[in-house]
N, C-alpha and C positions, 0 to 999 in steps of 0.2 A: 479586567479582561477587555481587550480592544474590541470595538464594534466591528471594525473592518479587519479581518484576519483570515488567514488561510488554514485549512486542515491539510495535513500530509498523510497520505495512505502508503503503507509499506507492505509488500508481499515478500517475506523473508524466505530465502533458500540457502542451502549450503554453499552453492557456487555463485549464485546471483540473487540480487534483490531488485524487485521492481518498485519504482517510486511514482506516485501520482500526487497532484495537489489540486486544491480547489481555487476558484477565483476568490477575490476578497469578500464577495458577498455570500460565499459558501453555497452556490447554487449548482455547480457542475464540476465533476472530477475530470482532470486531464492528465494523461500519462506524461511523466517527466523523462524517464529513461530506465535503463537496467544497468546495474553496477555490481561489482564484487562487494562482499560484506564490508570490507574496509573502505572502499570508495563510497559506499552508501553513507557512512558516517560523515565523510567529507562533503558529500553533496548535500546532506541535511544541514550541516553547518552553514554552507553557502545559502541555502534557502531560508534559514533562520535569520541570517544577516540581511537578506534581500527584502523581506517583508515580515510583518508580525504573524506568528503561528499560534493558533489557539489550542491545537491538540494534534497528537499523532494517533492515527488509526492503524493498528497492526493486525494483519490477518492471523487468526488463531487456527492452526491446522488440526482440527479434530478428525478422528477416524470416522468412517461412514456410520458407525453405531453411536457416535457422539462422545466416545471416550477420548482421553488424551493419550498420546504415545510419545515415541522418541522425538518426533518432529516438534511437538509442543515444548519439549525441553530445550531444543536448539533455539526456538523462537523466544522463549523466556530469557535465555542468555543474551540474545540480541536486545530485548526490551530492557534488561538490566544495564546494558552498556549505554543505551540512549537515555535512560532515566538518570544515570549518574552524570552524563554530559550535559543534559538539558533539564536541569532540576525543576525549572518553573513551568515546563510544558507537560500537561497531563497526557496520559497514554490510555487509549481504549483498545480493547481486543474485540475483534468481530469474527464470527465463524466464517472460515474461508472455504469450507467444503464446496467443491464443484465450481470454484471461481475460474480455474483454468479452462474448464469446459465452456463456461459462460463467455470467457474472453475469446475463445475460438469462434463461438457463435456470433459475437459482436463483430469480429474481423470479417466473417462471412457476410453478415448483414451489410457492412459498409463497403464490401467489394474488394477486400484485400486479396490478391492472388494466392492460390493454394501454396505455392512455394514459400511465400513470405509468411503465411499462416503457420508453417511448420517451424519457423525460427523461434526457439525457446525464449530468447531475449525479448522478442516482440510480445509473446504470450505473457511473460512475467510483468512487463510494464502495463499491459492492458488489464491483467488480473489485479494489479494494484489499483487501477482506476475503478474496476468493478467493486473491489472491497470498499473503496472510499465512497463511491456512489451509493452502494447499499447502505452505508452508515448515514449518508446524507438523507436518503429517502426515508429511513426509519426514524431519524432524529430531528429533521428540520422541516417537517410537513406542517 
């Protein structure tokens, strides 16, 4: 496993997926963008070619009571796709409950105007960064 490598965070949705990545030292998560599910695979291919990737971190959409539902099935299908395409890159799931709310809080804290905070694409890519930063904070301290 490379010493210097990135982690990629993915917030999977039916219409859009948010992507974030870390720096090579794996200290901070930065939003990359929001893409359709098919474009997401293409963007990940590009990121994998651009620099070494240590792991994918995928938001696991549990219901408020902690159970799995229809959304987890959709995310598992996406995980199956990327695990077939990127066989050598491990995938971790992380509880993504309330990440969209946290993403909105982050946007408010950094002063993004209300109109832009309502843009779902912006929320999705920041949610991917929140998912990834949560993983970093819990695994790299």
